[in-house]
C-alpha positions in Angstrom: 110.3 45.2 -69.3 106.9 46.7 -69.0 106.1 46.6 -72.6 107.9 43.1 -73.3 105.7 41.9 -70.6 102.2 43.3 -72.1 103.3 41.9 -75.5 103.7 38.0 -74.3 100.5 38.2 -72.1 98.3 39.1 -75.3 100.3 36.8 -77.3 99.1 34.0 -74.6 95.5 35.4 -74.8 95.4 35.0 -78.1 96.7 31.3 -79.1 94.5 30.3 -75.7 91.4 32.2 -77.6 92.5 30.2 -80.9 92.6 26.9 -79.3 89.1 27.2 -77.5 87.2 28.3 -81.0 89.6 25.2 -82.7 87.7 22.9 -79.9 84.4 24.3 -79.7 83.9 24.8 -83.2 80.4 26.2 -84.0 78.3 23.5 -86.2 76.0 24.9 -89.4 72.6 24.2 -89.3 72.8 23.4 -93.6 71.2 20.4 -93.0 68.3 21.0 -90.8 66.9 24.0 -93.1 67.3 22.0 -95.9 65.1 19.2 -94.1 62.6 21.6 -92.5 62.1 23.2 -96.2 61.8 19.8 -97.3 58.7 19.3 -95.3 57.1 22.6 -96.5 57.5 24.9 -93.8 59.1 28.3 -94.5 63.0 29.2 -93.5 62.6 32.7 -91.6 64.0 32.3 -88.1 65.9 29.2 -88.8 69.1 29.6 -87.7 71.9 28.9 -89.4 74.1 28.0 -86.9 73.8 25.7 -83.5 72.3 27.9 -80.9 71.7 27.3 -77.2 68.7 24.9 -76.4 67.2 26.3 -73.2 64.3 27.2 -75.0 63.4 24.0 -75.8 60.5 21.9 -74.0 60.6 18.4 -75.6 64.1 17.7 -77.2 67.0 18.0 -75.2 68.2 21.3 -74.1 71.9 21.1 -75.8 73.2 23.1 -78.4 70.4 22.7 -81.3 69.1 23.8 -84.7 65.3 24.2 -83.8 64.0 27.3 -82.1 60.8 26.9 -80.2 59.0 27.9 -83.1 60.4 24.5 -84.8 59.9 22.6 -81.9 56.0 22.9 -81.8 55.7 22.4 -85.7 57.7 19.5 -85.8 55.5 18.0 -82.8 52.4 18.4 -84.6 53.3 17.1 -87.5 54.7 14.0 -85.7 51.1 14.0 -83.9 49.7 14.0 -87.7 52.2 11.2 -89.2 51.5 8.8 -86.4 48.0 8.8 -86.7 48.3 8.4 -90.5 50.4 5.6 -89.6 47.7 3.9 -87.5 45.6 3.8 -89.8 47.9 2.3 -92.3 48.7 -0.5 -90.5 44.7 -1.2 -90.1 44.0 -0.6 -93.8 44.2 -4.3 -95.0 42.0 -5.7 -92.2 39.5 -2.6 -93.0 39.7 -2.8 -97.3 38.9 -6.5 -96.7 35.3 -5.8 -95.0 34.9 -2.2 -96.1 34.3 -4.0 -99.5 30.9 -5.5 -98.4 29.8 -3.2 -95.6 30.3 0.5 -97.0 27.5 2.0 -95.4 29.2 1.8 -91.7 32.4 3.1 -93.3 31.4 6.6 -92.1 30.8 5.2 -88.6 34.0 3.7 -88.4 36.0 6.4 -89.4 34.2 8.5 -85.9 35.2 5.2 -84.1 38.7 5.3 -85.3 39.2 9.4 -84.0 37.3 8.7 -80.9 40.9 8.0 -78.7 43.2 11.4 -79.4 46.9 10.9 -79.0 47.9 12.0 -75.4 50.0 14.8 -74.7 52.8 12.7 -72.8 52.5 10.4 -76.2 52.6 13.4 -78.3 55.7 14.6 -76.8 57.6 11.3 -77.0 57.0 10.7 -80.3 58.1 14.3 -81.2 61.6 13.3 -79.5 61.3 9.7 -81.3 61.1 11.2 -84.6 62.4 14.7 -85.1 64.4 15.6 -82.1 67.8 13.8 -83.4 67.3 16.4 -86.6 67.4 19.7 -83.7 70.7 17.8 -82.6 72.2 17.9 -86.3 72.1 14.1 -85.8 69.0 13.7 -88.4 70.7 10.6 -90.5 71.0 8.1 -87.1 67.5 6.2 -86.6 66.3 5.5 -83.1 67.0 2.5 -81.3 64.7 -0.7 -81.9 64.1 -0.9 -78.1 63.6 2.9 -77.9 61.0 3.0 -80.4 58.9 -0.2 -79.2 58.8 1.7 -75.6 57.3 4.5 -77.4 54.9 3.1 -78.9 54.2 0.5 -76.1 53.2 3.5 -73.9 50.8 5.3 -76.8 49.1 2.1 -78.2 48.8 0.8 -74.5 44.9 1.1 -74.2 44.4 -0.9 -77.6 47.0 -3.5 -76.6 44.0 -4.2 -73.8 42.0 -5.7 -76.9 44.3 -8.5 -77.4 42.5 -11.1 -75.1 39.0 -10.5 -76.4 39.9 -9.8 -79.7 41.9 -13.4 -80.1 39.0 -15.0 -78.2 36.5 -13.9 -80.6 38.6 -14.6 -84.0 39.7 -17.6 -82.6 36.9 -19.2 -80.9 34.0 -17.8 -82.6 34.4 -16.5 -86.3 37.3 -18.8 -87.6 36.2 -22.3 -85.8 32.6 -22.1 -85.7 31.1 -19.7 -88.5 33.5 -21.2 -91.1 33.2 -24.7 -90.4 29.6 -24.7 -90.3 29.3 -24.7 -94.0 30.1 -28.3 -93.7 27.6 -29.3 -91.3 24.1 -30.6 -92.7 22.5 -28.5 -93.0 25.1 -26.1 -93.9 24.8 -22.2 -93.0 24.4 -21.0 -96.3 21.3 -23.1 -96.7 20.1 -22.3 -93.5 20.3 -18.7 -94.6 19.2 -18.5 -98.4 15.9 -20.6 -96.7 15.0 -17.6 -94.7 13.1 -16.0 -97.5 11.5 -18.9 -98.6 10.1 -19.5 -95.6 9.0 -16.4 -94.8 7.3 -16.4 -98.0 5.8 -19.6 -97.4 4.3 -18.1 -94.2 2.7 -15.3 -95.7 1.1 -17.0 -98.2 -0.5 -19.9 -96.2 -1.7 -16.3 -93.7 -3.3 -15.1 -96.8 -4.7 -18.3 -97.9 -6.6 -19.2 -94.3 -7.1 -15.5 -93.3 -10.6 -16.0 -92.7 -10.3 -19.1 -90.6 -8.0 -18.2 -88.2 -10.0 -14.5 -87.8 -12.8 -17.0 -87.2 -10.9 -19.3 -84.6 -9.3 -16.1 -82.8 -12.9 -14.3 -82.3 -14.5 -17.7 -81.3 -11.7 -18.1 -78.6 -11.7 -14.3 -77.5 -15.2 -13.0 -77.9 -18.0 -12.4 -80.7 -17.0 -9.7 -83.4 -20.4 -8.0 -83.0 -22.6 -7.1 -85.5 -20.5 -8.9 -88.2 -21.3 -12.6 -86.0 -19.1 -15.5 -86.6 -19.2 -17.5 -89.9 -20.2 -20.9 -89.6 -19.7 -22.1 -93.5 -16.1 -21.5 -93.5 -14.4 -24.4 -93.1 -12.4 -25.3 -90.1 -9.5 -26.9 -91.5 -6.5 -24.5 -92.9 -5.3 -24.9 -96.9 -2.8 -27.1 -97.1 0.2 -24.7 -97.5 1.9 -24.4 -100.7 5.2 -26.0 -100.0 6.8 -28.4 -97.3 10.2 -28.1 -98.4 11.9 -28.2 -95.2 15.6 -26.5 -94.4 17.4 -29.8 -95.1 15.4 -30.6 -98.3 15.9 -27.0 -99.6 19.3 -26.0 -101.8 20.3 -22.8 -102.5 21.6 -22.3 -106.2 25.4 -23.3 -106.4 26.6 -19.9 -107.3 24.8 -18.4 -104.1 26.2 -21.1 -101.9 29.4 -20.8 -103.3 29.6 -17.1 -103.4 28.5 -16.7 -99.8 31.1 -19.5 -98.7 34.0 -17.8 -100.4 33.4 -14.5 -98.7 32.8 -15.7 -95.5 36.3 -18.0 -96.0 38.5 -14.7 -97.5 37.1 -12.8 -94.3 38.2 -15.6 -91.9 41.3 -16.1 -93.5 41.8 -12.3 -93.6 40.8 -12.0 -89.6 43.4 -14.8 -88.8 46.4 -13.3 -90.4 45.4 -10.4 -88.0 45.1 -12.3 -84.9 47.9 -10.6 -82.6 47.2 -7.3 -84.5 46.8 -5.5 -81.6 50.0 -6.4 -79.7 52.1 -6.6 -82.5 51.1 -3.0 -84.2 54.0 -1.6 -82.0 56.5 -3.4 -83.5 54.7 -2.8 -86.9 55.4 0.7 -86.7 58.8 0.3 -85.8 59.8 -1.8 -88.6 62.2 -0.5 -90.8 62.2 2.8 -88.9 64.6 2.1 -86.4 68.5 0.9 -86.3 69.7 -2.1 -87.0 70.7 -4.9 -83.9 74.1 -4.8 -84.9 73.8 -0.8 -84.9 73.0 -1.0 -81.2 75.3 1.7 -80.0 75.0 4.3 -82.6 71.5 4.9 -82.6 69.5 7.5 -81.2 68.2 7.1 -77.9 66.2 9.9 -76.7 69.3 12.2 -75.8 72.0 11.0 -78.4 73.8 8.4 -80.3 74.5 5.5 -78.0 72.8 2.6 -77.2 69.6 2.0 -75.4 69.5 0.4 -72.0 66.2 0.2 -70.6 64.2 -3.0 -70.6 61.4 -3.7 -73.1 58.1 -2.8 -71.5 55.1 -5.5 -71.7 51.7 -5.1 -73.8 48.6 -3.1 -72.3 47.6 -0.5 -69.8 49.2 -2.3 -66.5 52.7 -2.9 -68.1 53.2 0.7 -68.5 53.5 1.6 -65.0 56.9 2.1 -65.2 57.7 2.9 -69.3 60.4 5.2 -69.2 59.7 7.0 -72.1 55.7 8.0 -71.7 54.2 9.1 -68.8 50.8 6.8 -68.5 48.3 6.6 -65.6 47.5 3.4 -65.6 44.2 4.0 -63.3 42.5 6.1 -65.9 42.1 3.6 -68.9 40.4 4.6 -72.2 36.7 4.8 -71.9 36.0 4.2 -75.5 38.3 1.4 -75.5 36.7 -0.2 -72.3 33.3 -0.2 -74.5 35.0 -2.5 -77.3 36.2 -4.7 -75.4 32.5 -5.2 -73.7 31.4 -5.6 -77.4 33.7 -7.6 -78.3 32.4 -9.9 -75.3 28.8 -9.4 -76.0 29.2 -10.4 -79.8 31.3 -13.5 -79.1 28.3 -14.5 -76.6 25.9 -13.7 -79.3 27.4 -15.9 -81.8 27.8 -18.8 -79.8 23.8 -18.4 -78.7 22.8 -18.4 -82.2 25.3 -20.6 -83.4 24.0 -23.2 -80.3 20.5 -22.3 -81.5 19.7 -20.5 -78.4 17.7 -17.0 -78.6 20.0 -14.1 -79.4 18.7 -11.2 -77.7 18.7 -7.6 -80.1 18.0 -5.3 -77.8 19.0 -2.1 -78.3 21.0 -1.0 -75.4 23.7 0.6 -76.7 24.5 3.0 -79.3 26.5 0.2 -81.2 24.6 -0.8 -84.1 21.4 0.8 -85.4 19.0 0.0 -88.2 16.2 -2.1 -89.5 15.8 -5.1 -92.5 16.5 -8.3 -93.1 19.7 -7.4 -94.4 18.7 -10.4 -97.7 18.8 -8.0 -100.1 20.8 -5.4 -101.7 20.1 -1.7 -101.7 18.8 -1.1 -105.2 16.7 -4.2 -104.9 14.9 -3.0 -101.7 12.0 -1.3 -101.7 12.2 1.7 -99.0 9.6 3.9 -97.7 6.8 2.1 -97.2 5.8 -1.2 -95.5 4.2 -4.2 -97.0 0.7 -5.1 -97.0 -0.5 -8.6 -97.0 -4.1 -7.8 -96.4 -6.9 -5.5 -96.4 -6.5 -2.7 -94.3 -8.5 -2.8 -91.2 -9.1 -0.4 -88.1 -8.8 -3.7 -85.7 -6.2 -4.4 -83.7 -3.4 -7.0 -84.6 -4.2 -10.3 -83.9 -2.2 -13.2 -84.3 -3.7 -17.0 -84.8 -1.6 -18.7 -81.7 1.1 -17.8 -79.1 4.6 -18.6 -79.4 5.3 -21.6 -76.8 8.6 -19.6 -76.0 11.0 -17.5 -77.2 13.6 -20.4 -77.4 14.6 -20.9 -81.1 14.2 -24.1 -82.3 16.0 -26.4 -84.6 19.5 -27.9 -84.9 22.8 -26.2 -83.2 24.1 -25.8 -86.6 21.6 -23.0 -87.8 22.7 -19.4 -87.4 20.3 -16.2 -87.8 21.9 -14.1 -90.4 21.8 -11.1 -88.7 24.6 -12.0 -86.5 26.6 -12.5 -89.2 26.5 -8.9 -90.4 27.2 -8.0 -86.9 30.4 -10.5 -86.7 31.9 -8.8 -89.8 30.9 -5.0 -88.7 32.5 -5.6 -85.3 36.0 -6.4 -87.2 35.6 -3.0 -89.0 34.9 -1.0 -86.4 37.3 -1.9 -84.2 39.7 -1.6 -87.4 40.2 1.8 -87.4 41.4 2.1 -83.7 
């Protein structure tokens, strides 16, 4: 009787164990191993079948095919790929300006890398992109709203550029600079007449040097031993040219080329008017599940629908972001500087277009350099200043003191250096 009871008990236990094994079959990690190897990583230490996931720090801690080392490696990979996506998204506007201003390319690259990816954002990107593979759900795409919340959290500081960026493009560049080509005198006429006006002024000064010098020393005191020449005519010689800005006409080819360049840049910038707030959706485009598969997508934990609502744009709206933890009281300093730079440039451009003086004091490290910007690098002579008269030890004197600092002219005139700074600013912001 005892042997029969023992045999029956063993049979029941065997059946129970068989049932448990059938219901909890351990899954193979073959797909994960293939994916991991395809990324260029070694398979040393990669499990053959699922293991317990208590060691995971980012992905859900269920059964997994990822070790701690794999999780860290994929996290670093996700950071690099995300930064690459952001750069690629801004490449079109960057290319539209860098062709004209290659000298600023190195500086814009420095600015681009000045906003590092936060630890919280890095974790969120890893969870979005590669944690599905660790769970054996590599073929499942992320839910649309889940992806948007991750991107809005990671790009919260950049989204705060939107207000000033839109104002800068819509109010100043597109509606004012581009339209100034139809004014009289047109902007290209004013710009191309500047070298002519400078040349005329220098020529007049050279031709009447003795007259101006004599008048200055008559007003300011005797020149000493040299005396004051009395035989020199008090009337300046007639200027070599009396062509006004309205009468001056640049060559049709040069004028057309400048107008085409500004129009082309304006149209490209108009397309990018909502760049900063559309960037999260652009980065999620094509990489998320369709709306018809909203209940069969990766929601950060498993394959199911994503319930949280989509956050708004900007840093302040991320206070309740369920995917990226952000301290909204600590905005990024570099982004704040770029917002202020946008405001300054908008005001400078408006002042210049209204005929007001533009203050270009070097109060920040945003731009530096010298020159008129009116000649190509291979045509400009570098390394020595131009000399228009005999060298003297006397201090520099000017014939007349400027009445004021206000630019005299119509509201349609513009200083050429403003145009260069306007286009440069777009290049700098591009690489954010």
